[in-house]
C-alpha positions in Angstrom: -31.6 12.9 -25.1 -32.6 9.4 -24.2 -33.2 8.9 -20.4 -30.9 5.8 -20.5 -28.0 7.9 -21.8 -28.5 10.6 -19.3 -28.6 8.0 -16.4 -25.4 6.3 -17.7 -23.6 9.7 -17.9 -24.7 10.4 -14.3 -23.5 7.0 -13.1 -20.1 7.6 -14.8 -19.8 11.1 -13.2 -20.7 9.7 -9.7 -18.1 6.9 -10.1 -15.4 9.5 -11.1 -16.4 11.7 -8.1 -16.2 8.7 -5.7 -12.7 7.9 -7.1 -11.6 11.5 -6.5 -13.0 11.5 -3.0 -11.3 8.2 -2.1 -7.9 9.4 -3.4 -8.2 12.7 -1.5 -9.1 10.8 1.7 -6.3 8.4 1.2 -3.8 11.2 1.6 -4.9 11.6 5.2 -5.0 7.9 6.0 -2.2 8.2 8.5 -4.4 10.6 10.6 -7.4 8.3 10.6 -8.5 5.8 13.2 -9.0 2.1 12.4 -12.7 2.5 11.8 -12.2 5.3 9.3 -9.4 3.3 7.5 -11.8 0.4 7.2 -14.5 2.6 5.7 -11.9 4.1 3.3 -10.8 0.6 2.2 -14.4 -0.4 1.6 -15.1 2.7 -0.5 -11.8 2.2 -2.3 -13.0 -1.2 -3.3 -16.1 0.2 -4.9 -14.3 3.1 -6.5 -11.1 1.4 -7.8 -11.8 -2.3 -7.6 -8.9 -2.7 -5.1 -9.0 -5.6 -2.7 -10.8 -5.2 0.5 -10.2 -7.8 3.2 -12.2 -7.6 6.3 -9.7 -9.6 8.2 -7.2 -6.8 7.8 -9.3 -4.8 10.3 -10.0 -7.7 12.7 -8.9 -6.7 16.2 -10.1 -9.9 18.0 -7.8 -11.2 20.7 -6.2 -14.5 19.7 -3.9 -16.5 22.0 -3.5 -13.6 24.3 -2.1 -11.4 21.6 -3.7 -8.6 19.7 
């Protein structure tokens, strides 16, 4: 087989594995801390193309509120 075809197959398999891992981890999202949820959102963006907004995880204190 051509090396390019083999590499393309490996990339496809890795993407599928990443999607499986993200979906499995998402089942336990309620038990995760904020840092783990942010990492899961970042990986989900790569795996599924879902939106990842860094501001969703911003814990900066604004106007005395958090």
